N, C-alpha and C positions, 0 to 999 in steps of 0.2 A: 508159566505164562498163560496157559489155557485156564488154569484155576483162577488166576487174577481176573481174566476177562470174563469168565463165567460168574464170579463173585460180583464184579462191577455191574454186569448185566442184571443180576438178581436185585441189587440195590436200586438201580434205576427203575426196574419194573415195580418194585415196592413203592417207590415215591410216586410213580405215575398212578398206581392203584389207589394210593391214599388221596391223591389230588382229585380223582374221580369221586371217591367217597365223600370228600369235603364239598365238592361242587354239588353233589346231589343233596346234601344236607342244606346248603345255602339256598338251593332252588326250592326245597320243601319249606324252608323258613320264610322265603319271600311270598309263598302262597298262603301262609298262615295269617289269621286275623290278628291285628296288632291294635292295642289301645294305649294311648299316651296320657300321662298325668303330669302336671307341673306343680311343683312346690316352690314358692317364692319366699326368700328370707330377706327382710329389710332390717338392716342394722344401722342405728343412728350413730353419726359421728359428730353430734352436737355436744359441745363441752358442758360440764357441770351436770350431766345426766338429765338434761332437759328434753331430749328427744324420746321417741318411742321406737323400740325394736320388736319385731314380730316375725313369726313364721306363718305363712298363709297357704292354705290348701282348699280349693273349692270342692265341695261335695256335689254340686249341681253341674249338670252338663248343659252347655249352650251350643247352638248351631250358628256358626259365623254367618251363614247365608241369610239368616233372619235379620241381620244388621248391615248387610252389604248392598251397595248401589253399584251397578255396572255403568261405567262411563265410556263414551265413545267420542269421536271427533265432534259429534253434534252436541248441543247444549246439555241436554239431559236425556236419559233413556226412559222408556216406559216403566221400568221397574224401580223408579226412585224410592229409596228406603224411607219409610215414614215412622220408623221406630223412634222412641224417645229414650233419653238416658236411663230413666227408671226401669225400662224393660230390659236393658242390658245388664244392670246391676245383679250381682249374685248375693242372695241373702243366706244361703245355706253353705257355710264354709267353716273350716277350723282355723282358729287364731291362737297360736301358741306364743306366750310372752317370752321374750328374750331380754338380756341385759344390754345396756348401752356400752359402747366402747370406752366412753369417758365418764369420769365422775369429778368431784371437786378437786381431786389431786392430779388429774390428767388422765392419760390412757390407763386403763385398768385391765391388765393381762388376765387376771382371775376371771373377769367378765367374759373375755374372749374364750377362755377354756370352758367356762360354763355353757356358753352358746354352742361351742363345738360338741360338748357332751349331749346337749338336747337335740341338735341337728343329727348327730350320729345315731341317736335313739330312733328318730323318725326314719332315717334311711334304713337302719337295720329292721325296723318293723315292716316297712314297705317291701324290703327284699324277702322277708319271711312270708309275706302275703303273696309272693310270686312276681313282684315288680322287679325290673332290672334298671339300674341307673344307666341312662343312655347318653345324656349330655349335661354339661354344667356351663352356664353363661354367667358372667359377672359384669358389674358396672358400678361406677361411682358418680354421684351427683353432688357437686359442690355448689352452694348457693351463690357465693360472692366472687368466685374466680381464684386467681393466684394467691396463695398464702391463706386461703380461707379454710378454716377447720370446722365448717358447718355443712351438713349435708347428710346423705345416706349412702350406704354400701349395699347393693342389691346382688343377690345370688339366686339364679333360677336353676332348679334341679328338674330335669325332664326324665321321667321314668317311662318304661314301656313294659307291656305285658302281652305275651302271646297266648291265644286261646283258639 
């Protein structure tokens, strides 16, 4: 009985010690500088291969504050943003061609597999460069509504890097 109680006590002490070690690691990680990078994949779901599918990754850094207006209950604040659309555009980016989901024969599974291979290559390269895949968000835009097979499928991969 005493041996079982002692053994149980040692196991509990071990788990408590491990949780303090993990908590310290989490605290240290929260103090570290983190950089995020988004890679967007746009895949066409337009029939007959008429759409364009691409993987896009900006090389340029933008500060959202440069394009932001603060609104209050009053009509406009003093810091109304005067930037134009041309200032917001990014001209330094990577554009990787991908294949469309459809061709003349309909859905093309070989194209999906090819896109997966290219996207996996990008993810593996970024991981090798020290990036960690943090989030994946997806969405579909259909042009005509119910029964429409025209539009795009978007996937956003958000990576983070600690330094």
